[in-house]
MARMAR-539332 format. One line per field, with one value per residue (C-alpha): residue number from 0; residue in three letters; chain; z, y, x. Coordinates in nm, 3 decimals. Layout:
# MARMAR-539332
n = c(NUM:...)
res = c(ALA:...)
chain = c(A:...)
zz = c(Z:...)
yy = c(Y:...)
xx = c(X:...)
# end
This chain:
# MARMAR-539332
n = c(0:1:2:3:4:5:6:7:8:9:10:11:12:13:14:15:16:17:18:19:20:21:22:23:24:25:26:27:28:29:30:31:32:33:34:35:36:37:38:39:40:41:42:43:44:45:46:47:48:49:50:51:52:53:54:55:56:57:58:59:60:61:62:63:64:65:66:67:68:69:70:71:72:73:74:75:76:77:78:79:80:81:82:83:84:85:86:87:88:89:90:91:92:93:94:95:96:97:98:99:100:101:102:103:104:105:106:107:108:109:110:111:112:113:114:115:116:117:118:119:120:121:122:123:124:125:126:127:128:129:130:131:132:133:134:135:136:137:138:139:140:141:142:143:144:145:146:147:148:149:150:151:152:153:154:155:156:157:158:159:160:161:162:163:164:165:166:167:168:169:170:171:172:173:174:175:176:177:178:179:180:181:182:183:184:185:186:187:188:189:190:191:192:193:194:195:196:197:198:199:200:201:202:203:204:205:206:207:208:209:210:211:212:213:214:215:216:217:218:219:220:221:222:223:224:225:226:227:228:229:230:231:232:233:234:235:236:237:238:239:240:241:242:243:244:245:246:247:248:249:250)
res = c(MET:THR:ASP:LEU:ALA:THR:PHE:PRO:GLU:GLY:PHE:ARG:ALA:LEU:ILE:VAL:GLY:ALA:SER:GLY:GLY:VAL:GLY:ARG:ALA:LEU:THR:THR:GLN:LEU:VAL:ASP:HIS:PRO:ARG:CYS:ALA:GLU:VAL:PHE:ALA:ALA:SER:ARG:SER:GLY:VAL:ASP:ILE:ALA:GLY:ALA:GLN:SER:LEU:SER:ILE:ASN:TYR:ASP:ASP:PRO:GLY:SER:VAL:LYS:ASP:ALA:VAL:LEU:ALA:ALA:ALA:GLU:GLN:GLY:PRO:LEU:HIS:LEU:VAL:ILE:VAL:ALA:SER:GLY:VAL:LEU:VAL:ASP:ASP:ALA:GLY:ARG:GLY:PRO:GLU:LYS:SER:TRP:ARG:GLN:ILE:ASP:ALA:ASP:HIS:MET:MET:ASP:VAL:PHE:LYS:ILE:ASN:THR:LEU:GLY:PRO:ALA:LEU:VAL:ALA:ARG:SER:ALA:LEU:ASP:THR:LEU:ALA:LYS:GLY:ASP:LYS:SER:ALA:PRO:GLU:LYS:ALA:VAL:PHE:ALA:ALA:LEU:SER:ALA:ARG:VAL:GLY:SER:ILE:SER:ASP:ASN:ARG:LEU:GLY:GLY:TRP:HIS:SER:TYR:ARG:ALA:SER:LYS:ALA:ALA:LEU:ASN:GLN:ILE:LEU:LYS:THR:CYS:ALA:ILE:GLU:LEU:ALA:ARG:LYS:ARG:PRO:HIS:ALA:ALA:CYS:ILE:GLY:LEU:HIS:PRO:GLY:THR:VAL:ASP:THR:SER:LEU:SER:GLU:PRO:PHE:GLN:GLY:ASN:VAL:PRO:ASP:GLY:LYS:LEU:PHE:THR:PRO:GLU:TYR:SER:ALA:GLY:ARG:LEU:LEU:GLN:VAL:ILE:ASP:GLN:VAL:THR:ALA:GLU:GLN:SER:GLY:CYS:VAL:PHE:ASP:TRP:ALA:GLY:ASP:ILE:ILE:ASP:PRO)
chain = c(A:A:A:A:A:A:A:A:A:A:A:A:A:A:A:A:A:A:A:A:A:A:A:A:A:A:A:A:A:A:A:A:A:A:A:A:A:A:A:A:A:A:A:A:A:A:A:A:A:A:A:A:A:A:A:A:A:A:A:A:A:A:A:A:A:A:A:A:A:A:A:A:A:A:A:A:A:A:A:A:A:A:A:A:A:A:A:A:A:A:A:A:A:A:A:A:A:A:A:A:A:A:A:A:A:A:A:A:A:A:A:A:A:A:A:A:A:A:A:A:A:A:A:A:A:A:A:A:A:A:A:A:A:A:A:A:A:A:A:A:A:A:A:A:A:A:A:A:A:A:A:A:A:A:A:A:A:A:A:A:A:A:A:A:A:A:A:A:A:A:A:A:A:A:A:A:A:A:A:A:A:A:A:A:A:A:A:A:A:A:A:A:A:A:A:A:A:A:A:A:A:A:A:A:A:A:A:A:A:A:A:A:A:A:A:A:A:A:A:A:A:A:A:A:A:A:A:A:A:A:A:A:A:A:A:A:A:A:A:A:A:A:A:A:A:A:A:A:A:A:A)
zz = c(-18.430:-18.254:-18.398:-18.390:-18.372:-18.218:-18.553:-18.847:-19.117:-19.386:-19.166:-19.300:-19.126:-19.153:-18.991:-18.966:-18.908:-19.092:-19.165:-18.797:-18.620:-18.446:-18.731:-18.988:-18.768:-18.715:-19.088:-19.176:-18.921:-19.040:-19.405:-19.311:-19.105:-19.271:-19.128:-19.251:-19.604:-19.666:-19.504:-19.571:-19.468:-19.425:-19.367:-19.456:-19.706:-19.842:-19.713:-19.942:-19.760:-19.964:-19.948:-19.806:-19.998:-19.944:-19.856:-19.801:-19.486:-19.340:-19.014:-19.150:-19.406:-19.231:-19.569:-19.643:-19.326:-19.432:-19.788:-19.667:-19.432:-19.694:-19.949:-19.708:-19.640:-20.002:-20.058:-19.721:-19.350:-19.143:-18.851:-18.712:-18.721:-18.536:-18.513:-18.457:-18.525:-18.251:-18.169:-17.872:-18.034:-18.294:-18.634:-18.479:-18.242:-17.934:-17.691:-17.362:-17.108:-16.785:-16.616:-16.659:-16.753:-17.080:-17.195:-17.551:-17.732:-18.077:-17.945:-17.747:-18.049:-18.266:-18.009:-17.966:-18.343:-18.391:-18.061:-17.998:-18.294:-18.547:-18.381:-18.318:-18.689:-18.777:-18.524:-18.665:-18.998:-18.904:-18.627:-18.875:-19.103:-18.840:-18.912:-18.753:-18.888:-18.817:-18.509:-18.555:-18.633:-18.495:-18.594:-18.364:-18.454:-18.274:-18.304:-18.119:-18.082:-17.935:-17.603:-17.323:-16.954:-16.888:-17.006:-16.679:-16.444:-16.135:-16.223:-16.267:-15.990:-16.161:-16.336:-16.652:-17.007:-16.992:-17.360:-17.416:-17.095:-17.162:-17.526:-17.427:-17.138:-17.382:-17.628:-17.356:-17.285:-17.652:-17.673:-17.365:-17.501:-17.841:-17.669:-17.491:-17.819:-18.006:-17.760:-17.869:-18.240:-18.250:-17.923:-18.031:-18.111:-17.883:-17.880:-17.677:-17.609:-17.624:-17.447:-17.653:-17.388:-17.465:-17.822:-17.994:-18.251:-18.345:-18.120:-17.803:-17.902:-17.712:-17.393:-17.380:-17.130:-16.824:-16.963:-16.741:-16.890:-17.083:-17.111:-17.444:-17.701:-18.070:-18.285:-18.389:-18.029:-17.925:-18.229:-18.157:-17.795:-17.895:-18.140:-17.857:-17.644:-17.931:-17.985:-17.618:-17.561:-17.533:-17.600:-17.224:-17.193:-17.451:-17.336:-17.142:-17.204:-17.200:-17.177:-17.392:-17.129:-17.133:-16.801:-16.774:-16.702:-16.448:-16.588)
yy = c(-11.628:-11.934:-12.244:-12.458:-12.759:-12.977:-12.972:-13.178:-13.018:-12.881:-12.856:-12.701:-12.432:-12.272:-11.938:-11.846:-11.477:-11.380:-11.028:-10.925:-10.788:-11.108:-11.332:-11.135:-11.134:-11.511:-11.568:-11.348:-11.512:-11.859:-11.762:-11.644:-11.952:-12.192:-12.503:-12.413:-12.531:-12.399:-12.138:-12.083:-11.753:-11.763:-11.460:-11.326:-11.080:-11.308:-11.141:-11.093:-11.182:-11.250:-11.615:-11.736:-11.894:-11.693:-11.865:-11.718:-11.813:-11.678:-11.799:-11.708:-11.984:-12.305:-12.463:-12.206:-12.309:-12.672:-12.580:-12.362:-12.628:-12.902:-12.678:-12.625:-12.999:-13.105:-13.154:-13.311:-13.306:-12.989:-12.962:-12.627:-12.465:-12.136:-11.959:-11.595:-11.440:-11.257:-10.968:-10.737:-10.455:-10.573:-10.420:-10.211:-10.051:-10.234:-10.311:-10.495:-10.457:-10.271:-10.410:-10.690:-10.416:-10.370:-10.731:-10.727:-11.042:-10.937:-10.827:-11.147:-11.360:-11.170:-11.214:-11.585:-11.638:-11.512:-11.602:-11.942:-12.085:-11.984:-12.171:-12.467:-12.487:-12.474:-12.747:-12.963:-12.984:-12.919:-13.176:-13.459:-13.308:-13.288:-13.484:-13.825:-13.952:-14.322:-14.535:-14.524:-14.152:-13.968:-13.604:-13.319:-13.129:-12.842:-12.687:-12.354:-12.076:-11.732:-11.714:-11.456:-11.444:-11.293:-11.623:-11.776:-11.819:-11.853:-11.536:-11.318:-11.058:-10.747:-10.860:-10.693:-10.788:-11.059:-11.156:-11.153:-11.341:-11.601:-11.649:-11.718:-11.945:-12.142:-12.156:-12.295:-12.569:-12.659:-12.678:-12.901:-13.130:-13.156:-13.226:-13.529:-13.672:-13.581:-13.777:-14.098:-14.039:-13.843:-13.896:-13.676:-13.377:-13.095:-12.873:-12.557:-12.202:-11.905:-11.569:-11.322:-11.048:-10.698:-10.636:-10.299:-10.369:-10.220:-10.478:-10.346:-9.981:-9.846:-10.023:-9.948:-9.663:-9.885:-10.113:-10.103:-9.982:-10.254:-10.470:-10.339:-10.568:-10.523:-10.792:-10.910:-10.954:-11.134:-11.365:-11.454:-11.540:-11.749:-11.949:-12.013:-12.149:-12.367:-12.498:-12.597:-12.742:-13.119:-13.357:-13.409:-13.039:-13.063:-12.895:-12.618:-12.244:-12.074:-11.708:-11.547:-11.628:-11.999:-12.005:-12.207:-12.002:-12.153:-12.236)
xx = c(8.146:8.005:8.171:7.851:8.079:7.807:7.626:7.749:7.957:7.727:7.419:7.097:6.891:6.546:6.465:6.096:6.033:6.350:6.226:6.239:6.544:6.657:6.541:6.738:7.049:7.023:6.983:7.280:7.508:7.415:7.468:7.818:7.897:8.144:7.976:7.627:7.563:7.214:6.989:6.620:6.461:6.083:5.862:5.522:5.668:5.940:6.256:6.558:6.880:7.192:7.291:6.957:6.671:6.353:6.025:5.680:5.490:5.166:5.011:4.667:4.722:4.837:4.899:5.167:5.351:5.359:5.461:5.750:5.885:5.861:6.034:6.323:6.347:6.309:6.683:6.754:6.673:6.699:6.939:6.828:6.483:6.432:6.097:6.187:5.847:5.662:5.429:5.387:5.187:4.935:4.860:4.584:4.833:4.708:4.989:5.034:4.756:4.831:4.519:4.266:4.020:4.210:4.179:4.047:3.940:4.062:4.401:4.447:4.357:4.608:4.885:4.815:4.803:5.156:5.323:5.165:4.975:5.240:5.529:5.297:5.215:5.585:5.660:5.380:5.562:5.926:5.980:5.933:6.198:6.472:6.788:6.839:7.168:7.209:7.276:7.653:7.661:7.355:7.322:7.228:6.913:6.739:6.395:6.380:6.125:6.172:5.993:6.024:6.105:5.762:5.613:5.730:5.434:5.653:5.846:5.535:5.553:5.414:5.097:4.976:5.072:4.805:4.796:5.171:5.251:4.982:5.085:5.445:5.345:5.131:5.419:5.647:5.392:5.374:5.754:5.768:5.498:5.667:6.000:5.853:5.724:6.043:6.257:6.085:6.147:6.473:6.659:6.950:6.729:6.615:6.306:6.365:6.252:6.488:6.464:6.671:6.680:6.554:6.661:6.668:6.396:6.061:5.893:6.059:6.104:5.798:5.914:6.286:6.264:6.304:6.575:6.888:7.214:7.389:7.075:6.947:7.105:7.162:6.998:7.344:7.461:7.143:7.154:7.515:7.437:7.135:7.347:7.593:7.309:7.188:7.541:7.570:7.223:7.192:6.906:6.873:6.779:6.503:6.183:6.359:6.351:6.691:6.781:7.048:7.313:7.230:7.046:6.725:6.411:6.174:5.831)
# end
């Protein structure tokens, strides 16, 4: 278990997208962590995880995002907010494009709504709730959202996956922009992206055939590695996107 010693004793955490594989694993590990005093689990369906307080959140209703964040912060500032929601195949069964000829407006809008707009709406409310501490004892706080290596423009060598790549690239830009503003208001806080690797969940299941041996992670393993990265990240690294091993991904 990651010791999370860079966070204050009794820190408070909010996980958005807690019903997914990585989100649930993050929530469970934080609930079990002795330094974490309170965990809020937000999802569209209102997930039931022992030890976590369930909140309902729906990106189709921006007001619900604000309400969920404010409910989590009602008893005190938040030290850790992780947006773990994401989509690769939409509700209509449309998956990543193999060619520009497959670009579909409805699919692209659905992907952007969940992968880009959703985290942006959470950031809009959550960044103002992050802990500050005081001048003599500043407190670490982190806002993180799950991104993906394929969101890197410089690393794109295969093409395809237009909507997913673009939605994650846009997310990375939003995180960078928020990080610049956050540094002026909470200099000890960080706003980062996280690439969890290829995780054995329903999101990646149709695309696991080409994953190298040893590179398909369980949600529990990925969540543990991401918490290690979060524990090690500093305010000077705010705006970066990290992979599960702690390496920075080029934009």
